[in-house]
GULUM-666731 format. One record per residue (C-alpha): residue in one letter; x, y, z. Coordinates in steps of 0.1 Angstrom, whole numbers, plus 5000, padded with zeros to 4 digits. Example, Ala and Ser with C-alpha at 12.3 -4.5 7.8 and 13.67 -1.06 7.14 Angstrom:
<atoms>
a512349555078;s513749895071;
</atoms>
This chain:
<atoms>
m101778101964;s100278401982;s097078581992;d096078941997;s093479162012;n091279131981;a090778761992;v092278611960;q095078361960;e097878311934;h098477951924;e099677741895;l097077611871;g096377241869;e093876991857;q091577081886;h091277431871;l090077331836;a086377411842;g087277761855;a089777821827;m087077731801;a084677971819;l087178251814;s087578161777;r083878161771;a083378491790;a085878651767;n084378491735;w087778321728;n088078001708;q089977771732;n088477441741;q089577191768;s092077031745;d093777371740;w093977431778;r095277071784;m097877111756;m099177451769;l099477331805;r101277021794;l103777211772;g104077511795;r103077651828;g099977841839;f099178071869;g095878191882;l094078391908;s091178221926;a088578371950;v088078221985;d085277991971;g087777841946;t086378021916;l089178101891;v088978471884;a092278541864;s094778341844;i097978351824;v099878081805;l103578061796;l104877841768;p108677831768;y110577781736;a114077641740;d116077871763;k115278181743;f111778311750;a108378221762;w104878291748;m102578471773;s098978401766;m095578351781;v095678671800;l092078651812;v089978811840;s086378721847;p083879001839;a082979041876;h086579101886;r087879341859;r089379681866;l090879551899;g094379521885;y094379151882;a095579141846;s098579361855;r099179131885;m099278821863;l101678991839;r104079101866;l103978751881;a104778601847;l107478851838;d109178791871;y109078421866;l110578451831;r113178701842;s114378461869;r114978201841;g116578441816;l113778421791;a112378711771;a108578731766;v106378741735;l102678821735;d099978871709;a097679151721;t094079221713;p093179591711;a091379561745;g094579441763;h097179641745;a097279941769;v097779701799;y100779541782;v102379871773;q102179971810;e104079661819;g106879731795;l105979541764;h106379711730;d104979651695;t106679471667;w104279361639;g100679281635;f098279021621;q094578991616;r092178701622;y090078601592;a086978401598;l085078181573;g081478111583;a080677861555;s082777641534;p083177761498;p081677561469;a083777271457;s086077371429;d088277211403;w091277411415;q094477261403;d098077341412;l100177441383;s103377531402;g104977181403;l103977111439;s102876781454;l100676781485;r099976511510;h099376441547;i102376461570;a104176141576;e106676061604;g109576081580;d108676441571;w109376591605;p113176661601;q112476881570;i109377041586;l111377131617;s114277261596;l111777491577;d109977601609;l113077691630;p114078011612;a110378111606;f109478091643;g112878161659;a113077851681;s112277481680;r108577411688;e108577041679;p106276931708;l103677191698;l103777101661;r103476731668;a100576791691;l098777001665;a099276741638;a097276501660;r094576751667;l093376801632;p094776541608;a092876661578;a094876991579;a098276831587;l099776881552;i103076921535;a103977061501;r106976931482;r108877021451;g110776711442;e112276581475;t112276911492;v109577021517;c108777381508;g105777431531;y103577281557;l100177351573;l098677241606;g095377311624;r093277231654;d089777211667;g088377491687;r085277591708;e083877821681;a085777731649;r088677521637;q091877711635;l094177681605;g097877751613;p100677761616;l101477771579;v105077811569;a105877831532;q108777941510;d106478131486;l102878251481;a101977981456;t102877711482;a100677881508;h097777911484;a098077541475;l098177421511;l095177631521;a093177541490;h093777171498;a092677221534;l089577421525;a088377131505;r088776891534;v088277091566;p084677221571;a083877571583;p083677761605;l087377831603;y089878091616;a093178191600;d095578451615;i097478621586;p100378861592;d099779211578;r102779181555;h101178911535;a098879121514;g098578861487;l097478591511;r094978831527;s093478911493;w093178541485;a091478471518;l088878741511;l088178581477;q087478251494;g084878411516;f086878491547;a086078811566;v088379011589;q087278951625;r089879131647;p093479261647;f096379151670;t099779311677;r102779101684;m104579251714;v107879171732;h109579221765;g113379171769;m114179171732;a114179441705;q112179251678;a109878951677;p111778621671;g111678451637;d111078561601;n107478631593;a108378641556;s107778261555;a105278251584;m102178281563;l099778191592;v100578201629;a099377921651;g097078161670;p097678431696;e097878181724;l100577971707;g102678201685;
</atoms>
């Protein structure tokens, strides 16, 4: 795309950059594995900066959702190239790209990156926290008493899952949800009352831990049931990203042995508020996915 006097070159990310992308993730102690990077680049578009020797030194990934907005994620700079303005450069490149296509931007910021995003015109909406479980809790005789039936997702469930997810997230994300269902089948669960799907849970493998989410549910009892079912079947270590507004779910997670790891802030550019309704979004899919 272009080069400059700092001897770095802008380019799109592709399969040939996976090793460099993984090196950036590891250097930041983030949880993405190669399956994550492949999935994001298949569903979206990535950009990078590489040094003259071909080393990837910075990245950003855009995941478009319908014709409404795109998730900006994987804003990473190698430790040896920080404080050179590369993160801001990646953000400006991405925002220009989205603006040319009429798309707003959404991003989940760590505390370390927040100030950079503010400088580029993003503003805060709401927050969530990552909860980490280091060891699986003892097996229990937990039973659901709320009239729910739980089982693994089947092909015929997708229309109701997508109908439930659309208002929660704010746009269709069917390709992402289907990809996640294949990534961690033990966590691909639905909850029903009668013939109505009232919640679903997905997850994925990661470099450091398995990630639970997204979880969309009509009420807290459904969220508890889905997570309890998953905890009995998906071994730790586990991550779960819980919006701040769901105090009941956060308290429940602490009782299961989860501990708060880090906060995130959902930020937007080109819209007043974050899309979707996080009243029913009990777990987000992760800061890189939304």
